[in-house]
N, CA, C and O of each residue as an XYZ file, in Angstrom:
992
protein
N     160.422    149.488     89.273
C     159.999    148.242     88.635
C     159.383    147.321     89.685
O     160.032    147.003     90.682
N     158.149    146.892     89.477
C     157.467    146.034     90.433
C     157.924    144.589     90.246
O     157.955    144.070     89.130
N     158.278    143.955     91.359
C     158.746    142.577     91.321
C     157.555    141.631     91.422
O     156.492    142.007     91.917
N     157.742    140.404     90.951
C     156.711    139.365     91.014
C     156.884    138.612     92.333
O     157.653    137.655     92.417
N     156.166    139.052     93.351
C     156.310    138.520     94.710
C     155.126    137.612     95.018
O     153.971    137.986     94.816
N     155.431    136.406     95.513
C     154.394    135.430     95.862
C     154.525    135.064     97.332
O     155.578    134.598     97.767
N     153.463    135.274     98.094
C     153.448    134.886     99.500
C     153.159    133.398     99.572
O     152.088    132.958     99.152
N     154.093    132.613    100.094
C     153.953    131.154    100.040
C     153.751    130.504    101.404
O     153.264    129.376    101.482
N     154.115    131.193    102.471
C     153.949    130.671    103.833
C     154.104    131.846    104.776
O     154.434    132.950    104.344
N     153.870    131.622    106.052
C     153.947    132.686    107.038
C     155.315    133.360    107.002
O     156.330    132.732    107.300
N     155.336    134.647    106.634
C     156.581    135.394    106.587
C     157.543    134.969    105.504
O     158.732    135.277    105.580
N     157.054    134.264    104.493
C     157.928    133.687    103.467
C     157.424    134.073    102.087
O     156.251    133.883    101.766
N     158.324    134.617    101.273
C     157.955    135.114     99.950
C     158.940    134.599     98.906
O     160.154    134.656     99.097
N     158.397    134.098     97.803
C     159.203    133.723     96.637
C     159.084    134.839     95.621
O     157.980    135.264     95.281
N     160.223    135.316     95.134
C     160.238    136.401     94.157
C     160.821    135.873     92.849
O     161.915    135.310     92.821
N     160.068    136.067     91.770
C     160.518    135.644     90.448
C     161.189    136.830     89.771
O     160.527    137.804     89.412
N     162.493    136.749     89.598
C     163.224    137.763     88.866
C     163.275    137.407     87.388
O     162.366    136.761     86.867
N     164.326    137.825     86.725
C     164.467    137.539     85.300
C     165.159    136.191     85.133
O     166.384    136.123     85.027
N     164.372    135.125     85.110
C     164.850    133.740     84.964
C     165.445    133.159     86.246
O     165.872    132.005     86.246
N     165.484    133.917     87.325
C     166.030    133.424     88.588
C     165.144    133.895     89.735
O     164.584    134.990     89.685
N     165.020    133.067     90.767
C     164.228    133.420     91.939
C     165.114    133.820     93.110
O     166.284    133.445     93.180
N     164.534    134.586     94.027
C     165.127    134.767     95.347
C     163.996    134.689     96.373
O     162.819    134.723     96.011
N     164.357    134.586     97.644
C     163.384    134.368     98.711
C     163.603    135.391     99.808
O     164.739    135.723    100.147
N     162.504    135.890    100.363
C     162.558    136.816    101.487
C     161.842    136.171    102.666
O     160.695    135.739    102.550
N     162.534    136.110    103.808
C     161.948    135.651    105.065
C     161.818    136.866    105.970
O     162.791    137.594    106.164
N     160.630    137.099    106.527
C     160.416    138.310    107.307
C     160.053    138.009    108.750
O     159.497    136.960    109.076
N     160.389    138.965    109.598
C     159.990    138.980    110.998
C     159.727    140.439    111.331
O     160.659    141.181    111.643
N     158.456    140.862    111.266
C     158.159    142.282    111.310
C     158.693    142.933    110.051
O     158.451    142.437    108.951
N     159.416    144.037    110.192
C     160.013    144.655    109.004
C     161.433    144.162    108.737
O     162.028    144.506    107.715
N     161.979    143.359    109.652
C     163.308    142.765    109.437
C     163.200    141.606    108.454
O     162.155    140.963    108.360
N     164.268    141.342    107.729
C     164.209    140.323    106.681
C     165.535    139.609    106.515
O     166.602    140.136    106.829
N     165.430    138.401    106.012
C     166.566    137.652    105.484
C     166.345    137.511    103.996
O     165.262    137.115    103.565
N     167.344    137.825    103.210
C     167.265    137.707    101.751
C     168.123    136.528    101.321
O     169.326    136.489    101.582
N     167.489    135.571    100.660
C     168.214    134.396    100.189
C     168.340    134.474     98.677
O     167.362    134.322     97.945
N     169.565    134.715     98.226
C     169.932    134.971     96.837
C     169.468    136.358     96.401
O     168.602    136.968     97.029
N     170.068    136.842     95.308
C     169.831    138.232     94.903
C     169.688    138.402     93.394
O     169.781    139.523     92.896
N     169.465    137.315     92.657
C     169.248    137.437     91.223
C     170.496    137.845     90.453
O     171.604    137.867     90.989
N     170.284    138.166     89.190
C     171.346    138.690     88.321
C     171.724    140.111     88.756
O     170.953    140.762     89.461
N     172.899    140.597     88.343
C     173.206    142.008     88.574
C     172.124    142.935     88.011
O     171.813    143.969     88.603
N     171.564    142.561     86.881
C     170.525    143.385     86.259
C     169.183    143.341     86.956
O     168.264    144.060     86.564
N     169.045    142.508     87.989
C     167.790    142.394     88.739
C     167.744    143.320     89.955
O     166.810    143.228     90.752
N     168.720    144.204     90.116
C     168.825    144.952     91.370
C     167.570    145.750     91.690
O     167.114    145.736     92.833
N     167.004    146.440     90.718
C     165.799    147.228     90.987
C     164.668    146.337     91.476
O     163.904    146.727     92.359
N     164.556    145.139     90.906
C     163.517    144.217     91.343
C     163.780    143.703     92.757
O     162.848    143.528     93.542
N     165.041    143.464     93.076
C     165.382    143.018     94.434
C     164.945    144.072     95.450
O     164.298    143.745     96.444
N     165.294    145.323     95.205
C     164.942    146.394     96.130
C     163.430    146.590     96.190
O     162.871    146.821     97.262
N     162.771    146.497     95.032
C     161.320    146.656     95.001
C     160.623    145.531     95.758
O     159.610    145.755     96.420
N     161.169    144.323     95.659
C     160.532    143.192     96.337
C     160.590    143.352     97.848
O     159.651    142.970     98.547
N     161.676    143.912     98.358
C     161.760    144.167     99.798
C     160.689    145.158    100.237
O     160.052    144.976    101.275
N     160.495    146.196     99.449
C     159.463    147.179     99.774
C     158.069    146.552     99.733
O     157.216    146.874    100.560
N     157.842    145.662     98.774
C     156.526    145.048     98.629
C     156.143    144.159     99.802
O     154.956    143.953    100.054
N     157.126    143.629    100.524
C     156.815    142.783    101.684
C     156.925    143.569    102.991
O     156.897    142.982    104.073
N     157.049    144.889    102.893
C     157.082    145.727    104.080
C     158.430    145.867    104.726
O     158.523    146.237    105.896
N     159.476    145.580    103.989
C     160.833    145.706    104.519
C     161.585    146.749    103.707
O     160.983    147.513    102.953
N     162.895    146.775    103.863
C     163.747    147.724    103.161
C     165.165    147.188    103.177
O     165.489    146.342    104.010
N     166.022    147.661    102.274
C     167.398    147.141    102.247
C     168.118    147.282    103.584
O     168.861    146.386    103.985
N     167.905    148.393    104.272
C     168.596    148.605    105.544
C     168.055    147.714    106.656
O     168.669    147.612    107.718
N     166.912    147.068    106.423
C     166.330    146.169    107.424
C     166.683    144.708    107.170
O     166.215    143.826    107.890
N     167.500    144.444    106.156
C     167.909    143.067    105.863
C     169.014    142.663    106.830
O     170.101    143.241    106.825
N     168.724    141.663    107.659
C     169.691    141.225    108.668
C     170.865    140.489    108.048
O     171.990    140.570    108.543
N     170.601    139.769    106.960
C     171.666    139.010    106.299
C     171.230    138.634    104.899
O     170.046    138.436    104.626
N     172.209    138.542    104.022
C     172.013    137.936    102.709
C     172.628    136.544    102.770
O     173.813    136.394    103.066
N     171.824    135.537    102.489
C     172.305    134.158    102.421
C     172.336    133.747    100.954
O     171.372    133.964    100.221
N     173.436    133.161    100.537
C     173.605    132.793     99.131
C     173.625    131.275     99.011
O     174.352    130.598     99.738
N     172.827    130.745     98.093
C     172.863    129.298     97.863
C     174.172    128.903     97.194
O     174.776    127.890     97.548
N     174.613    129.711     96.219
C     175.870    129.451     95.534
C     176.251    130.696     94.757
O     175.408    131.549     94.479
N     177.525    130.796     94.410
C     178.068    132.067     93.940
C     178.082    132.218     92.423
O     179.036    132.767     91.871
N     177.050    131.746     91.745
C     176.888    132.059     90.332
C     176.266    133.450     90.198
O     175.540    133.906     91.082
N     176.560    134.111     89.088
C     176.137    135.498     88.929
C     174.633    135.695     89.023
O     174.178    136.756     89.448
N     173.850    134.690     88.632
C     172.398    134.878     88.652
C     171.808    134.704     90.054
O     170.595    134.824     90.230
N     172.644    134.426     91.041
C     172.205    134.337     92.434
C     172.963    135.335     93.321
O     172.489    135.714     94.392
N     174.123    135.744     92.866
C     175.018    136.612     93.646
C     174.892    138.087     93.254
O     175.526    138.944     93.870
N     174.088    138.389     92.248
C     174.135    139.662     91.536
C     174.223    140.931     92.363
O     175.050    141.794     92.067
N     173.385    141.072     93.403
C     173.364    142.318     94.183
C     173.928    142.155     95.587
O     173.771    143.051     96.416
N     174.575    141.042     95.871
C     175.088    140.803     97.216
C     176.123    141.849     97.620
O     176.071    142.372     98.734
N     177.055    142.157     96.735
C     178.089    143.132     97.078
C     177.485    144.529     97.244
O     177.912    145.289     98.113
N     176.508    144.864     96.428
C     175.845    146.170     96.570
C     175.216    146.307     97.955
O     175.389    147.335     98.611
N     174.494    145.290     98.404
C     173.863    145.350     99.714
C     174.901    145.397    100.828
O     174.704    146.059    101.847
N     176.000    144.694    100.626
C     177.068    144.689    101.626
C     177.726    146.061    101.751
O     177.924    146.556    102.860
N     178.062    146.671    100.627
C     178.776    147.948    100.669
C     177.851    149.122    100.977
O     178.249    150.056    101.674
N     176.625    149.084    100.466
C     175.710    150.213    100.656
C     175.043    150.211    102.020
O     174.745    151.271    102.570
N     174.804    149.010    102.575
C     174.025    148.926    103.811
C     174.728    148.153    104.935
O     174.191    148.023    106.035
N     175.916    147.650    104.652
C     176.640    146.888    105.661
C     176.048    145.524    105.935
O     176.295    144.948    106.994
N     175.280    144.998    105.012
C     174.605    143.718    105.204
C     175.608    142.578    105.104
O     176.322    142.488    104.106
N     175.687    141.698    106.111
C     176.591    140.552    105.996
C     176.097    139.570    104.938
O     174.895    139.360    104.781
N     177.037    138.979    104.221
C     176.736    137.999    103.176
C     177.322    136.662    103.618
O     178.535    136.536    103.788
N     176.464    135.672    103.801
C     176.886    134.372    104.317
C     176.718    133.277    103.268
O     175.749    133.262    102.510
N     177.688    132.360    103.245
C     177.665    131.188    102.381
C     178.333    130.031    103.117
O     178.899    130.206    104.196
N     178.258    128.849    102.516
C     179.032    127.710    103.004
C     180.517    128.039    102.866
O     180.915    128.743    101.938
N     181.331    127.533    103.782
C     182.755    127.892    103.756
C     183.431    127.491    102.452
O     184.376    128.157    102.031
N     182.974    126.416    101.795
C     183.555    126.013    100.515
C     183.182    126.971     99.390
O     183.821    126.972     98.337
N     182.149    127.787     99.608
C     181.688    128.720     98.576
C     182.236    130.122     98.786
O     182.124    130.967     97.898
N     182.828    130.385     99.946
C     183.349    131.717    100.231
C     184.396    132.158     99.214
O     184.276    133.263     98.687
N     185.431    131.344     98.904
C     186.393    131.793     97.894
C     185.787    131.924     96.504
O     186.257    132.722     95.694
N     184.762    131.157     96.227
C     184.055    131.296     94.949
C     183.390    132.672     94.877
O     183.443    133.335     93.841
N     182.761    133.102     95.985
C     182.116    134.410     96.009
C     183.130    135.537     95.877
O     182.823    136.592     95.321
N     184.338    135.318     96.386
C     185.397    136.331     96.242
C     185.988    136.327     94.831
O     186.770    137.208     94.474
N     185.615    135.351     94.054
C     186.121    135.152     92.692
C     187.605    134.824     92.666
O     188.351    135.263     91.790
N     188.012    134.024     93.672
C     189.341    133.446     93.592
C     189.368    132.395     92.487
O     190.434    132.057     91.973
N     188.218    131.887     92.130
C     188.015    131.001     90.981
C     186.561    131.155     90.571
O     185.757    131.715     91.316
N     186.224    130.663     89.400
C     184.846    130.733     88.926
C     184.449    129.382     88.360
O     184.964    128.952     87.328
N     183.538    128.724     89.039
C     182.991    127.458     88.561
C     181.601    127.731     87.995
O     180.599    127.630     88.704
N     181.552    128.070     86.734
C     180.316    128.453     86.071
C     180.388    127.973     84.630
O     181.472    127.897     84.052
N     179.242    127.651     84.051
C     179.244    127.174     82.676
C     179.958    128.194     81.786
O     179.722    129.397     81.899
N     180.819    127.712     80.913
C     181.600    128.608     80.063
C     180.827    128.987     78.810
O     179.880    128.309     78.411
N     181.251    130.087     78.201
C     180.625    130.517     76.948
C     180.792    129.437     75.886
O     179.880    129.188     75.097
N     181.956    128.798     75.869
C     182.197    127.740     74.887
C     181.229    126.578     75.047
O     180.716    126.052     74.060
N     180.978    126.175     76.297
C     180.038    125.082     76.544
C     178.632    125.482     76.124
O     177.904    124.677     75.544
N     178.249    126.712     76.412
C     176.926    127.187     75.992
C     176.803    127.149     74.472
O     175.781    126.713     73.942
N     177.838    127.603     73.770
C     177.792    127.611     72.311
C     177.699    126.195     71.747
O     176.991    125.952     70.770
N     178.422    125.262     72.374
C     178.358    123.870     71.902
C     176.980    123.260     72.129
O     176.601    122.300     71.458
N     176.235    123.819     73.071
C     174.882    123.343     73.341
C     173.811    124.244     72.735
O     172.629    124.127     73.059
N     174.238    125.141     71.857
C     173.316    126.114     71.289
C     172.221    125.517     70.434
O     171.205    126.168     70.187
N     172.408    124.288     69.977
C     171.383    123.636     69.165
C     170.197    123.179     70.006
O     169.128    122.892     69.467
N     170.380    123.110     71.334
C     169.299    122.640     72.191
C     168.228    123.718     72.341
O     168.550    124.905     72.398
N     166.964    123.319     72.404
C     165.882    124.299     72.528
C     166.061    125.198     73.741
O     166.320    124.719     74.845
N     165.923    126.490     73.534
C     165.956    127.450     74.631
C     167.320    127.936     75.043
O     167.414    128.918     75.779
N     168.394    127.286     74.595
C     169.719    127.648     75.097
C     170.153    129.029     74.614
O     170.603    129.842     75.421
N     170.032    129.310     73.339
C     170.502    130.601     72.829
C     169.679    131.768     73.365
O     170.265    132.776     73.760
N     168.344    131.683     73.398
C     167.591    132.794     74.026
C     167.960    132.996     75.490
O     168.065    134.130     75.957
N     168.158    131.885     76.223
C     168.583    132.016     77.614
C     169.946    132.698     77.693
O     170.153    133.563     78.544
N     170.877    132.322     76.818
C     172.228    132.887     76.845
C     172.207    134.387     76.553
O     172.933    135.152     77.187
N     171.390    134.805     75.607
C     171.282    136.233     75.300
C     170.754    136.993     76.510
O     171.269    138.055     76.859
N     169.736    136.451     77.140
C     169.193    137.092     78.340
C     170.234    137.149     79.451
O     170.376    138.175     80.116
N     170.963    136.052     79.657
C     171.976    136.017     80.707
C     173.041    137.088     80.481
O     173.456    137.766     81.421
N     173.475    137.235     79.242
C     174.484    138.249     78.934
C     173.951    139.651     79.210
O     174.653    140.482     79.786
N     172.719    139.912     78.804
C     172.130    141.240     79.003
C     171.890    141.552     80.476
O     171.850    142.716     80.873
N     171.730    140.503     81.285
C     171.423    140.696     82.702
C     172.659    140.688     83.590
O     172.548    140.831     84.807
N     173.840    140.521     82.989
C     175.077    140.533     83.763
C     175.601    139.165     84.118
O     176.351    139.016     85.083
N     175.214    138.155     83.346
C     175.630    136.797     83.648
C     177.125    136.558     83.565
O     177.636    135.620     84.177
N     177.836    137.392     82.816
C     179.298    137.248     82.725
C     180.021    138.438     83.369
O     181.234    138.577     83.210
N     179.299    139.287     84.084
C     179.922    140.439     84.751
C     180.819    139.962     85.899
O     180.660    138.857     86.418
N     181.747    140.809     86.270
C     182.639    140.497     87.393
C     182.018    141.091     88.652
O     182.096    142.301     88.866
N     181.403    140.255     89.486
C     180.659    140.754     90.650
C     181.108    140.034     91.933
O     180.286    139.411     92.606
N     182.377    140.112     92.271
C     182.831    139.440     93.501
C     182.253    140.101     94.746
O     181.924    141.287     94.737
N     182.136    139.327     95.809
C     181.796    139.861     97.120
C     183.108    140.077     97.868
O     183.917    139.158     97.996
N     183.308    141.271     98.350
C     184.588    141.620     98.968
C     184.833    140.863    100.266
O     185.941    140.386    100.510
N     183.798    140.753    101.103
C     183.978    140.152    102.426
C     182.880    139.140    102.733
O     182.125    139.324    103.688
N     182.778    138.071    101.938
C     181.782    137.047    102.251
C     182.170    136.307    103.526
O     183.349    136.214    103.866
N     181.177    135.785    104.222
C     181.429    135.117    105.492
C     180.878    133.701    105.470
O     179.806    133.453    104.919
N     181.613    132.774    106.068
C     181.068    131.440    106.290
C     180.003    131.524    107.373
O     180.002    132.455    108.179
N     179.105    130.561    107.393
C     178.057    130.552    108.401
C     178.672    130.606    109.797
O     179.648    129.905    110.063
N     178.116    131.430    110.696
C     178.730    131.601    112.013
C     178.509    130.435    112.964
O     179.154    130.360    114.010
N     177.613    129.533    112.618
C     177.323    128.411    113.513
C     176.674    127.292    112.710
O     176.293    127.488    111.556
N     176.552    126.134    113.316
C     175.807    125.048    112.692
C     174.355    125.142    113.144
O     174.045    125.795    114.141
N     173.474    124.487    112.407
C     172.060    124.533    112.749
C     171.412    125.816    112.291
O     171.904    126.478    111.377
N     170.297    126.173    112.930
C     169.522    127.341    112.531
C     170.328    128.624    112.711
O     171.018    128.805    113.714
N     170.230    129.503    111.727
C     170.920    130.788    111.794
C     170.052    131.791    112.552
O     168.826    131.760    112.450
N     170.681    132.665    113.298
C     169.965    133.646    114.116
C     169.612    134.874    113.280
O     170.121    135.971    113.510
N     168.735    134.664    112.312
C     168.241    135.709    111.416
C     166.756    135.450    111.210
O     166.282    134.358    111.523
N     166.005    136.423    110.690
C     164.580    136.190    110.463
C     164.309    134.905    109.680
O     164.938    134.649    108.654
N     163.368    134.104    110.176
C     163.035    132.827    109.577
C     163.814    131.663    110.139
O     163.376    130.519    110.021
N     164.964    131.923    110.751
C     165.845    130.896    111.327
C     166.062    129.726    110.352
O     165.820    128.572    110.707
N     166.512    130.019    109.145
C     166.776    128.935    108.186
C     167.989    128.107    108.593
O     168.916    128.602    109.234
N     167.960    126.843    108.209
C     169.053    125.917    108.492
C     169.785    125.606    107.187
O     169.184    125.019    106.286
N     171.062    125.978    107.052
C     171.805    125.636    105.833
C     171.966    124.126    105.694
O     172.218    123.424    106.673
N     171.818    123.637    104.469
C     171.967    122.215    104.160
C     172.942    122.103    102.994
O     172.618    122.493    101.872
N     174.132    121.574    103.255
C     175.144    121.473    102.205
C     174.686    120.496    101.130
O     174.430    119.326    101.413
N     174.586    120.974     99.914
C     174.104    120.164     98.781
C     175.045    120.368     97.592
O     174.664    120.993     96.602
N     176.264    119.846     97.682
C     177.258    120.083     96.625
C     176.917    119.345     95.335
O     176.112    118.414     95.309
N     177.557    119.796     94.285
C     177.376    119.180     92.974
C     177.205    120.247     91.918
O     177.954    120.298     90.942
N     176.213    121.100     92.117
C     176.066    122.246     91.204
C     177.297    123.130     91.329
O     177.880    123.543     90.327
N     177.691    123.418     92.569
C     179.008    123.964     92.909
C     179.470    123.217     94.154
O     178.693    122.484     94.766
N     180.737    123.403     94.530
C     181.279    122.671     95.674
C     180.592    123.055     96.986
O     180.382    122.207     97.853
N     180.246    124.333     97.126
C     179.689    124.798     98.385
C     178.210    125.141     98.316
O     177.712    125.900     99.147
N     177.506    124.596     97.341
C     176.081    124.896     97.221
C     175.354    124.520     98.504
O     175.605    123.462     99.080
N     174.445    125.398     98.953
C     173.621    125.127    100.128
C     172.160    125.395     99.821
O     171.818    126.394     99.188
N     171.305    124.497    100.272
C     169.884    124.768    100.361
C     169.613    125.313    101.760
O     170.486    125.277    102.627
N     168.399    125.818    101.975
C     168.032    126.344    103.287
C     166.673    125.773    103.690
O     165.671    125.953    102.997
N     166.667    125.089    104.816
C     165.452    124.459    105.337
C     164.879    125.358    106.428
O     165.603    125.828    107.306
N     163.572    125.588    106.361
C     162.894    126.397    107.373
C     161.874    125.492    108.059
O     160.714    125.457    107.649
N     162.283    124.765    109.091
C     161.398    123.757    109.697
C     160.077    124.320    110.207
O     159.051    123.640    110.164
N     160.099    125.562    110.691
C     158.885    126.129    111.261
C     157.746    126.304    110.277
O     156.580    126.337    110.672
N     158.074    126.418    108.996
C     157.042    126.611    107.975
C     156.982    125.456    106.970
O     156.138    125.457    106.074
N     157.875    124.474    107.119
C     157.892    123.369    106.175
C     158.397    123.758    104.802
O     158.051    123.122    103.806
N     159.218    124.802    104.741
C     159.724    125.321    103.470
C     161.157    124.852    103.248
O     161.963    124.809    104.177
N     161.459    124.503    102.002
C     162.837    124.239    101.575
C     163.176    125.173    100.433
O     162.491    125.189     99.411
N     164.231    125.950    100.603
C     164.748    126.843     99.559
C     165.924    126.115     98.933
O     166.990    126.005     99.538
N     165.728    125.624     97.731
C     166.640    124.624     97.172
C     167.703    125.182     96.242
O     168.583    124.435     95.813
N     167.654    126.475     95.914
C     168.637    127.006     94.983
C     168.630    126.228     93.680
O     167.574    125.996     93.091
N     169.820    125.823     93.229
C     169.928    125.074     91.977
C     170.185    123.592     92.209
O     170.498    122.863     91.268
N     170.053    123.137     93.467
C     170.183    121.703     93.741
C     168.952    120.938     93.276
O     169.038    119.745     92.985
N     167.804    121.617     93.204
C     166.544    121.021     92.767
C     165.672    122.160     92.271
O     165.311    123.051     93.041
N     165.333    122.136     90.988
C     164.536    123.213     90.401
C     163.220    122.646     89.873
O     163.007    121.434     89.864
N     162.344    123.548     89.436
C     161.068    123.106     88.870
C     160.871    123.586     87.442
O     159.794    123.416     86.869
N     161.888    124.173     86.875
C     161.829    124.637     85.499
C     163.041    125.488     85.181
O     163.731    125.962     86.083
N     163.297    125.679     83.902
C     164.401    126.516     83.447
C     164.194    126.763     81.955
O     163.680    125.886     81.260
N     164.581    127.938     81.441
C     164.396    128.202     80.008
C     165.067    127.179     79.096
O     164.654    127.012     77.948
N     166.102    126.487     79.596
C     166.796    125.501     78.762
C     166.298    124.079     78.995
O     166.794    123.142     78.369
N     165.326    123.907     79.883
C     164.818    122.570     80.195
C     163.577    122.272     79.360
O     162.804    123.176     79.043
N     163.391    121.015     79.008
C     162.261    120.621     78.183
C     161.059    120.173     79.004
O     159.968    120.007     78.458
N     161.240    119.979     80.287
C     160.156    119.483     81.127
C     159.871    120.472     82.240
O     160.662    121.377     82.506
N     158.726    120.285     82.889
C     158.346    121.091     84.038
C     158.218    120.175     85.244
O     158.036    118.965     85.115
N     158.317    120.782     86.414
C     158.243    120.005     87.640
C     159.622    119.768     88.215
O     160.615    120.176     87.612
N     159.713    119.119     89.368
C     160.998    118.912     90.038
C     162.006    118.183     89.152
O     161.689    117.158     88.548
N     163.215    118.719     89.080
C     164.236    118.185     88.181
C     165.593    118.771     88.544
O     165.683    119.783     89.239
N     166.635    118.124     88.066
C     167.960    118.726     88.064
C     168.067    119.668     86.875
O     167.396    119.478     85.860
N     168.908    120.676     87.002
C     169.227    121.500     85.848
C     169.937    120.648     84.798
O     170.499    119.607     85.139
N     169.926    121.067     83.523
C     170.686    120.344     82.502
C     172.149    120.159     82.912
O     172.713    120.979     83.636
N     172.741    119.079     82.441
C     174.074    118.660     82.898
C     175.145    119.732     82.762
O     176.055    119.801     83.589
N     175.052    120.576     81.723
C     176.135    121.528     81.481
C     176.299    122.538     82.613
O     177.335    123.197     82.706
N     175.297    122.666     83.466
C     175.364    123.655     84.535
C     176.028    123.131     85.804
O     176.368    123.928     86.679
N     176.220    121.842     85.935
C     176.735    121.277     87.179
C     178.250    121.080     87.139
O     178.810    120.641     86.134
N     178.893    121.413     88.247
C     180.327    121.146     88.345
C     180.574    119.642     88.441
O     181.455    119.122     87.755
N     179.817    118.938     89.274
C     179.943    117.489     89.418
C     178.542    116.880     89.463
O     177.867    116.928     90.491
N     178.124    116.321     88.366
C     176.767    115.797     88.283
C     176.525    114.681     89.291
O     175.434    114.588     89.852
N     177.521    113.832     89.530
C     177.338    112.726     90.462
C     177.044    113.239     91.871
O     176.222    112.662     92.583
N     177.706    114.312     92.273
C     177.442    114.889     93.598
C     176.085    115.590     93.616
O     175.401    115.591     94.640
N     175.698    116.179     92.501
C     174.369    116.798     92.425
C     173.284    115.745     92.606
O     172.280    115.993     93.274
N     173.481    114.574     92.016
C     172.526    113.480     92.205
C     172.498    113.028     93.660
O     171.425    112.793     94.216
N     173.660    112.906     94.273
C     173.728    112.484     95.672
C     173.050    113.491     96.591
O     172.463    113.115     97.606
N     173.129    114.758     96.240
C     172.510    115.791     97.072
C     170.988    115.709     97.044
O     170.329    116.178     97.972
N     170.429    115.125     96.001
C     168.978    114.917     95.990
C     168.557    114.005     97.141
O     167.480    114.176     97.711
N     169.413    113.033     97.482
C     169.112    112.154     98.613
C     169.114    112.941     99.924
O     168.306    112.673    100.813
N     170.016    113.902    100.043
C     170.049    114.757    101.228
C     168.751    115.546    101.347
O     168.181    115.650    102.433
N     168.284    116.101    100.231
C     167.043    116.868    100.255
C     165.850    115.972    100.565
O     164.913    116.392    101.243
N     165.886    114.741    100.069
C     164.768    113.816    100.289
C     164.592    113.474    101.767
O     163.512    113.050    102.177
N     165.625    113.649    102.557
C     165.548    113.325    103.983
C     164.963    114.454    104.827
O     164.756    114.286    106.029
N     164.695    115.604    104.206
C     164.204    116.756    104.960
C     162.682    116.741    105.064
O     161.988    116.315    104.141
N     162.188    117.201    106.175
C     160.749    117.279    106.407
C     160.254    118.631    105.896
O     160.273    119.620    106.629
N     159.819    118.669    104.659
C     159.363    119.915    104.043
C     158.257    119.611    103.040
O     158.241    118.556    102.406
N     157.345    120.549    102.914
C     156.181    120.381    102.046
C     156.052    121.484    100.993
O     155.183    121.424    100.124
N     156.923    122.490    101.081
C     156.885    123.604    100.131
C     158.290    123.797     99.584
O     159.222    124.081    100.337
N     158.441    123.644     98.284
C     159.742    123.758     97.621
C     159.825    125.090     96.896
O     159.011    125.389     96.022
N     160.826    125.893     97.272
C     161.082    127.171     96.617
C     162.411    127.054     95.878
O     163.471    127.161     96.495
N     162.368    126.838     94.569
C     163.600    126.590     93.807
C     164.259    127.871     93.317
O     163.661    128.947     93.344
N     165.490    127.735     92.875
C     166.189    128.859     92.271
C     165.649    129.213     90.903
O     165.805    130.343     90.440
N     165.019    128.257     90.258
C     164.418    128.463     88.936
C     163.107    127.695     88.878
O     163.043    126.536     89.288
N     162.066    128.336     88.371
C     160.781    127.680     88.235
C     159.807    128.070     89.327
O     160.171    128.795     90.253
N     158.569    127.596     89.231
C     157.535    127.971     90.205
C     157.631    127.195     91.503
O     158.337    126.191     91.594
N     156.907    127.677     92.511
C     156.801    126.968     93.780
C     156.198    125.590     93.528
O     155.352    125.419     92.650
N     156.650    124.608     94.315
C     156.105    123.251     94.226
C     155.612    122.857     95.604
O     156.355    122.927     96.583
N     154.345    122.438     95.676
C     153.762    122.025     96.954
C     153.574    120.515     96.964
O     153.150    119.912     95.978
N     153.898    119.931     98.089
C     153.869    118.484     98.246
C     155.168    118.048     98.893
O     156.103    118.843     98.984
N     155.253    116.795     99.347
C     156.465    116.340    100.034
C     157.724    116.553     99.187
O     157.802    116.112     98.041
N     158.692    117.230     99.772
C     159.948    117.450     99.057
C     160.635    116.125     98.770
O     161.347    116.000     97.773
N     160.430    115.138     99.629
C     160.991    113.816     99.374
C     160.547    113.299     98.009
O     161.367    112.803     97.236
N     159.259    113.412     97.712
C     158.744    112.943     96.428
C     159.338    113.744     95.278
O     159.666    113.190     94.228
N     159.475    115.052     95.482
C     160.046    115.902     94.431
C     161.489    115.517     94.133
O     161.889    115.439     92.971
N     162.275    115.273     95.192
C     163.680    114.908     95.001
C     163.811    113.548     94.326
O     164.668    113.361     93.462
N     162.970    112.607     94.713
C     163.020    111.279     94.096
C     162.597    111.339     92.634
O     163.156    110.628     91.799
N     161.613    112.182     92.315
C     161.209    112.337     90.921
C     162.365    112.902     90.095
O     162.630    112.441     88.984
N     163.046    113.899     90.647
C     164.176    114.493     89.928
C     165.271    113.463     89.696
O     165.884    113.439     88.629
N     165.521    112.610     90.686
C     166.532    111.568     90.545
C     166.139    110.587     89.439
O     166.970    110.220     88.608
N     164.889    110.170     89.429
C     164.418    109.212     88.407
C     164.571    109.796     87.002
O     164.972    109.096     86.072
N     164.250    111.080     86.855
C     164.366    111.720     85.542
C     165.812    111.837     85.095
O     166.106    111.820     83.900
N     166.713    111.956     86.065
C     168.120    112.174     85.735
C     168.869    110.890     85.409
O     169.944    110.936     84.813
N     168.313    109.746     85.793
C     169.023    108.482     85.594
C     168.739    107.893     84.223
O     169.257    106.827     83.889
């Protein structure tokens, strides 16, 4: 299955999976994979690595923005099959192990089923493994502060609210921000396009999600690669402020 891979900056690729994005940072044939889509996206994840001239065994690390199934889907597979380390914020490590699950419940989705796009999105999520049990056996907290010693040298940025340990990844060398679900540009359940917060039902703490937009606004970045929606070009500060205005 051919993945939808978009080259967005030097050594940087945004991949559109089934309603969720992931990002590949390359250095020669070595790569850093940021997020891994739904469990059902595995073939696309592997195909996307091949399309950028890499391979699963050449992935130096999997970095996870947060441990929801649509971002964590193939992390354990890569870890067990290829020995790839899986890194997250320390507050997200137990979430990845599934010591608890902070994810929108089926009941909440059903109560919001009258909203446009919610039921089709829910059916797709179920078919793609959105409620599957996909813990990571040995997730690791980031080994250091600042830039990580992996291809692209991304810098984790703690952006809690969507989950407690949600992290964005800033790549200063290319002006790229990989925002996960802290700031998106679209979603099947959203009525608008462009920079925005996800609908309220998806956030663990909406107030912290709003505060994290201020953290993103302070970063020097011009290319936004969200967890959902298309690439957004322009000052990330403006994108974060627009999302805040829409949310208030």
